[in-house]
N, C-alpha and C positions, 0 to 999 in steps of 0.2 A: 639669242643669235642660236643657230640650230647648231645641236650637240652632234647629232648623228641622222645616218639614213640606212634604212634596210630596203633592199629590192626583194619581191617575192618572185618564185616561179610563175607564178599565174598571173602576171602581171602587175600585182598591187605593190602597193609600196608603204611604208612607216616612216614618220620622221620624228625625231625627237627634239624639241627647243627649249630652252630655258626664256623665262618669263623676267624680263630686266630692263634697266634703264633704256635700252636701246628701241623698244617697241617693236623689234623687227619679227616675232615670233609669228611665223605662219605667214607673213606678208608675202604678197606674188605669189601664192601656193593655191591649190585649191584642194578640197578635204571632203570624204563623207562622214568623218567622224575627227571630234576634236577632244580628247581627255585631257583635262588639267588636274594634276594632282596637288594637293597641299594648296590650294588655291587662296585661303585664307591666309596665308603665309606669305604674301606676294610683296611685300615693301612697300605696297601702292601701286603696283606697276600693272596690274591685273587689269584694272577697270578701264584704261587707256589701251591696252592690247586688246582687250575684247572687240572694243567701240573701232578702232583703228585697223586691225588688222585681221583678228581671230574668226570676227562673225563674217566678215566679206569673205572670206576664205572659203566658207562654206554655201555659197551662193549656187556656184556651178552645179551642184548635185544637190540640192535641198540637204546640207550635211545638218547634222546635230551636234551638239555641243554638252559636254559632261565635266560639270564642276565637283569635285569631289576634297574632302578637306576636313581635318578636325577644326573644328569652330576657332576662332581668335578675336574676340570680344566682337560688340554689336555697331562694327562699321567696316566698309569696304564693299567691295565686289562681290565677294562672295556672301557675306551678311545678305546682302540686296537681293541677289538670286534667290537665299533662302525665305525671304521675308517680304519682298515685296511682286505682288502677282502679276505687276504689269510688265516684270522682267520675262515672264512668258516660260518660268522653268518649272519643271514637275520636281517637287520635292521628296524625297527619300531619308529618314531619319534610320540610323543603324548605331545605336549605343554598343559599348563593350559587349554588355550584357547577354547582347543577341547574337552574338558569334557563338554557334554551339562548338566550335573547335578550342575554345579556351576555357580552363578549368573555373566555376565559379568561385572555389575555395581562393585560388590565386587572384582574381579579379575583386573579392572581398578582404584580401590582405594588402593588397595594394591600396587600396581606396583609404583603409584606416593607417595609411601613412602619409595620405594627402591631405591638403587643406581642404576644406568643402567646395571652394570656388573652383579649384583645380579640378578634382575630382567630377565636379559638373561638368566641365569644359572637356577635360582629356579622357574621360571613362563615359559620360550620358553623353557627349556629343553636344552638351546645348552653348548656347550664346550668352557668356556671362562675360557682366561689366567689373572687372578686377580693380579700376578704380578707387581707390580709398581703400583698398582690403588690406588687411593687416599681412605681413610676411609670417608671422608666428603665431600660430593660434592662441588665445588668451590662456589657456589650462597649462599652458607650454612656460608661462612667463610667471606661475605662482608656484609656491609650495603648499601641497594641502590645500588647494583653493585660496591661499591667502599670500600678501603681499610678504616679502622679506621683512623678516623682523631687525629693528636695529639693535637690540639687546645682544651685547657679547661681538658684536660686528665689528672686525678691523680690518680696513683694508689698506692697502698701499697706496693707491692714486684714486683722485676723482677728475673724471675729464668731459668732454663733450665732441661729439661730431657734429658737423652741417652739411647738410647736404642741400643742392638748390636747382630746383628744377624750371625756373622762373624763365619764360620764353620757350620753353623748348615742350610744352604738353599739352597748349590751348589754356583757355581760360578755367575748365574745368581742373584742372591738372597743373596749375600753376603755384608751386608751392616752395616754400624754404622750408627746411623740417632740421630739427635738433635733437640729440638723443644724450641724455647725460646719465653717465655711467660711473661706476665704481670699479677698480680693478685689484685682484688680491692675486700677490704672487708669491705662494708659500715657499719656493722653492729659489727665489730670484737671487742668492747668495751663490747657488750652485749653478748661475747661469742656464737655469732651467725653467720653462713655461709648465712643469707637471704641475697637477692640482692647480692651475692658474681658473679663475672665476670671474665672470663677468654679469655685474649686479645693474637691471637698468633703473634708474632711480627717477627719471623725470623725462618728458617731451614735450615738444611743440612744432606746432606745423603753420606758417601763416603764408598767405599770397601777398606778397609786399609790393606796393604801387612805389612809383620813383620818389625817393625819398624817406621811404620806410625804413631801410635797412637800420640806421643806427639807431632809433629807437627800438628796433626790434634786438638787435644787439646786445641794447644797453638793457633790455630785460632778460634776455637769454643769460648775459653776464650775472646779473642779480641772484637768477636763480640757480647758478651754477656756485657761486660762492656761499649760498643760504646751504647748501648742501656738503659745502667743503667745510663749512664753521660746524655743521651739524655730526659729520662723520668722523672729523678731523684726521684724516690720512696722513701716512707714514710717510710718503713720498713727497711731500710737499707741493707747490700750487699747483692747480688745474692747467690743462692742457688743452687748446682746440686745435679739432684736426677737421679742415675746411676744404670741401671739394670744389674747384675752382670752376668747373662747368656751369654753365647755364649764369646764375647772379653770382656766383663764387667771388670772383674777383672784387666786387665791390664790397662784398662782405669782410674780404680779407684787409682791403684800405681802411673801413671805417675799422675794423678791430686795430689796425696801427695807430690811426687817428686817436683812439681811447687807450693806447697805451702799450699796444703788444709788440713782442720782439720776435721774428721769426727765429727757429731753432733750428729746423731741417725741412728738408725739401726730397720728395721721393717721387719718381716716376716710372710707372708701371708699365708692362709691355703693348698695352693699349693705347698708350700715349696721353694716358688721365692723368694731369699732374695733381699728387695730393701734397699739400704743404703743413705741417706742423707750426703754430703759433704758441707762443707762452705769454699771456698776456700779463703786464708787470705793471699796471698800472698802481698808482697808492691804494685804492680803494681795494686791491686785490691783497695786498700783504696782510698776512694774519697777524693778530695782536702782539705787540712786541718786536714783529719781524722786521 
């Protein structure tokens, strides 16, 4: 929809629009020049808007369209404009380092704080496919390049978190993932999280076809219990934190069938529900428990 209009003394005008689900940007108008900023971050609306309204609005004056943006993955109307010559665009590549007004040392420092794929996109203006990329660089998960040792390690809890993207990301990004972790709370008796540490023990990710939830959950359960018996945490049986979105509800139901009992439910400000499940099947009871 149109957000504003500026009328100039010489007879010219400047209109500002938002590209959104309505598809009304530039509809019914005529322009010499259309500038689209951050066109790669259009939530999928730019392509339809270009074809149905923006390009037709340039016909009267043989107008031009400029799409400017930081890249946002190898898809969408902006990617097509930059990579498909048949779209008819002239490409200008401008990485952050090419800006003479930005200090090189500050750019270098910022790059050192970013993951490589993020730096390539945000600083080098490259189209990067971040599907499957790690959230944390590997070296940040190690101690002097080595995994955390079991020797002398005492933890309070072992747990796991399960997040499901099934049905949301397409066949290449359609996965259920779990992370098994250990938690140490040295100041728990003082109701403080000071000094708390999270150790990532194990992980797994699978694209689950229908009917594959229960076997995968059993597999995850067995791996969690293996870590539980190995580390002998002080705080009792493991808890599973399951994100209901995507394939989460079938996972929660499968956990219940396998003997789980809900212990708590939390809802955050984005209305994404998170539920804690404490598995109470006989298989999970520690020896003598």
